[in-house]
C-alpha positions in Angstrom: 235.0 189.8 153.0 233.8 187.7 156.0 234.7 188.4 159.6 236.7 185.2 159.8 238.8 186.2 156.9 239.5 189.6 158.4 240.5 188.0 161.7 242.7 185.3 160.1 245.1 187.7 158.4 246.2 189.5 161.7 246.5 186.1 163.4 248.7 184.8 160.6 250.9 187.9 160.9 251.2 187.4 164.7 252.0 183.8 164.2 254.7 184.6 161.7 256.2 187.1 164.1 256.1 184.7 167.0 257.8 182.0 165.0 260.6 184.3 163.8 261.2 186.8 166.6 261.8 186.8 170.3 261.4 190.6 170.5 265.0 191.1 171.5 266.3 192.9 168.4 268.0 195.4 170.8 270.7 192.8 171.6 271.8 192.7 168.0 271.8 196.5 167.8 273.7 196.8 171.0 276.4 194.5 169.6 276.5 196.5 166.4 277.2 199.8 168.2 279.9 198.2 170.3 281.7 197.1 167.2 281.4 200.6 165.6 282.8 202.1 168.8 285.7 199.8 169.0 286.6 198.9 165.4 284.7 200.4 162.5 284.1 204.1 163.2 287.0 205.2 160.9 285.6 203.2 158.0 282.1 204.6 158.6 283.3 208.2 158.8 285.4 207.9 155.6 282.5 206.8 153.6 280.8 210.2 154.1 283.5 212.0 152.0 283.0 210.1 148.8 279.8 211.9 147.7 281.3 215.2 148.9 284.3 214.9 146.7 282.1 213.9 143.8 280.0 217.0 144.4 283.0 219.4 144.6 284.8 217.9 141.6 281.8 217.2 139.3 279.2 219.6 140.5 281.2 222.6 141.3 284.2 222.0 139.0 282.7 220.5 135.9 279.5 222.3 136.6 281.1 225.6 135.8 281.6 224.4 132.2 278.1 222.9 131.8 276.0 225.6 133.3 272.3 224.9 133.8 270.4 221.7 133.0 266.7 220.7 133.1 265.6 219.7 136.5 262.2 218.3 137.8 259.3 219.8 135.9 261.7 221.2 133.3 262.9 224.1 135.3 266.5 225.0 134.8 268.9 224.3 137.7 272.6 224.3 138.1 274.5 221.1 137.3 275.6 221.0 141.0 272.0 221.1 142.1 271.2 218.4 139.5 273.7 215.8 140.8 273.6 216.7 144.6 270.3 214.8 145.4 271.5 211.9 143.2 274.7 211.7 145.1 272.7 211.6 148.4 270.7 208.7 147.1 273.8 206.9 146.0 275.5 207.6 149.4 272.5 206.0 151.2 272.7 203.0 148.8 276.4 202.5 149.2 276.4 202.9 153.0 273.5 200.4 153.4 275.0 197.9 151.0 278.4 197.9 152.6 276.9 196.9 156.0 274.4 194.4 154.6 276.8 192.7 152.2 280.5 192.6 153.1 279.9 192.8 156.9 277.1 190.2 156.7 279.2 187.9 154.5 282.0 187.9 157.0 279.7 187.2 159.9 277.8 184.6 158.0 280.6 182.6 156.4 283.7 183.1 158.6 282.8 184.5 162.0 279.8 182.1 162.2 278.1 184.9 164.2 274.6 184.2 163.1 274.8 180.6 164.0 275.7 181.6 167.5 272.9 184.2 167.7 270.3 181.8 166.5 271.4 179.2 169.0 270.1 181.6 171.7 266.5 182.8 172.1 267.0 185.3 169.1 265.0 184.6 166.0 265.9 185.1 162.4 263.7 188.3 162.2 265.7 189.7 165.2 269.0 189.1 163.5 267.7 190.5 160.1 266.1 193.6 161.7 269.2 194.3 163.9 271.6 194.1 160.9 269.4 196.2 158.7 269.0 198.8 161.5 272.8 199.2 161.7 272.9 199.7 157.9 270.1 202.3 158.3 272.1 204.0 161.1 275.0 204.4 158.7 272.8 205.7 156.0 271.2 208.2 158.4 274.6 209.6 159.3 275.5 210.1 155.7 272.1 211.6 154.9 272.3 214.2 157.7 275.9 215.1 156.9 275.5 215.4 153.1 272.1 217.2 153.4 274.0 219.8 155.5 276.6 220.2 152.8 273.9 220.7 150.2 272.2 223.3 152.3 275.5 225.2 153.0 276.3 225.3 149.2 272.8 226.6 148.5 271.9 223.7 146.3 268.5 223.0 147.9 265.8 225.5 146.9 262.9 224.1 149.0 262.1 223.2 152.6 261.0 219.9 151.2 264.7 219.1 151.0 264.6 218.2 154.7 262.5 215.3 153.7 265.5 213.9 151.8 266.8 212.6 155.2 263.9 210.2 156.0 263.7 209.3 152.3 267.4 208.4 152.3 266.6 206.0 155.2 263.9 204.4 153.1 266.3 204.0 150.2 268.9 202.5 152.6 266.3 200.2 154.0 265.4 198.8 150.6 269.0 198.3 149.6 270.0 196.8 152.9 267.2 194.3 152.9 267.9 193.3 149.4 271.7 193.2 149.9 271.4 190.9 153.0 269.1 188.6 151.2 271.4 188.3 148.2 274.5 187.9 150.3 273.0 184.9 152.1 273.5 182.9 148.9 277.2 183.8 148.4 279.9 181.4 149.7 283.1 182.9 148.3 284.8 186.3 148.1 284.8 186.0 144.4 281.1 185.9 144.3 281.0 189.1 146.3 282.6 190.9 143.3 279.2 190.7 141.6 277.9 193.3 143.9 280.4 195.9 142.6 279.8 194.8 139.0 276.1 195.6 139.5 276.6 198.8 141.5 279.0 200.7 139.3 276.9 200.6 136.1 273.8 201.4 138.2 275.5 204.5 139.7 276.7 205.7 136.3 273.5 205.3 134.3 270.7 205.9 136.8 270.5 209.6 135.9 273.1 210.3 138.6 275.4 212.5 136.5 273.3 213.0 133.4 269.7 212.5 132.4 268.7 209.1 131.0 267.2 210.9 127.9 270.6 210.6 126.3 270.0 206.8 126.0 267.8 205.0 123.4 264.3 204.4 124.6 264.9 200.6 125.2 267.8 201.4 127.5 265.8 204.0 129.3 263.1 201.4 130.2 265.9 199.2 131.6 267.3 202.0 133.7 263.9 202.9 135.1 263.5 199.3 136.4 266.6 199.8 138.6 266.0 200.9 142.2 268.7 203.6 142.2 266.9 205.5 139.4 263.8 205.7 141.6 265.8 207.0 144.5 267.6 209.6 142.4 264.4 210.9 140.9 262.6 211.0 144.2 265.5 212.9 145.9 265.7 215.3 143.0 262.0 216.1 143.2 262.3 216.8 147.0 265.2 219.1 146.5 263.2 221.6 144.5 259.7 220.8 145.9 258.2 219.5 142.7 255.9 216.6 142.9 253.9 214.6 140.4 252.3 211.1 140.0 255.7 209.5 139.6 256.6 210.6 143.2 254.1 208.0 144.6 255.5 205.4 142.2 259.1 206.0 143.5 258.0 205.8 147.1 255.9 202.6 146.5 258.9 201.0 144.8 261.1 201.3 147.9 258.3 200.3 150.3 257.6 197.1 148.4 261.4 196.5 148.0 261.9 196.9 151.8 259.0 194.6 152.9 259.9 191.9 150.4 263.6 192.1 151.3 263.1 191.9 155.1 260.7 189.0 154.7 262.9 187.1 152.3 266.0 187.7 154.5 264.2 186.3 157.5 263.1 183.3 155.6 266.6 182.7 154.3 268.2 182.9 157.7 265.6 180.5 159.1 266.2 178.0 156.3 270.0 178.2 156.8 270.3 177.8 160.5 267.0 176.6 161.9 266.4 173.4 160.0 
């Protein structure tokens, strides 16, 4: 590789950043916190209890009838310990997607908020990064709270379980970036229903409540292509401190998903409002 090639790549990155950002993403974040403080804090707090109720009813209640199941590495664990990390991954996904889809859709199509933002010195990357940060903040609150519940119930058997909090943020980042990019194409509330149509089957079949080994092999490969399955498996491995080659695959999946999602969302906002 020549010196000119090595220098050109950073210059291209700096040029892309300069064209899409004013470096004032803090203004978008400040507005987001003001909205939470004045309007949305009840909705945000209520979302924390969904995985807790699932854990108590399915993990503790139904788990008493199921007994132990095979966890990472084949070691037997309780059913509650099996689904708890999966519910944390699902909680991070749901919290991030709520902020990056329905909230974004309203701001984009009805409040016309992004048009106003981009009429100032803010760039599309500032808007995308600010909105995704707010989705991550919600995912962080859910991750910290639910990890505490798991610890109190004794369902985490390794100190590696603490790493579930930053990993939950990575999962939230991937889904938030993807959700905002997809939402930019929707123009009606009816189209937004497609999000729930995709989310519910992904939650039910991504090894959240039972292993995917119960499915035919062709269905298993389809499930393993879905992002939530990677998040669930990664969380489950962290909860017991068991790692293998697939751990790096799961992490890489969300890193790539996050980078592509942010880049695509930035490009989409630019094409919509900065023609």
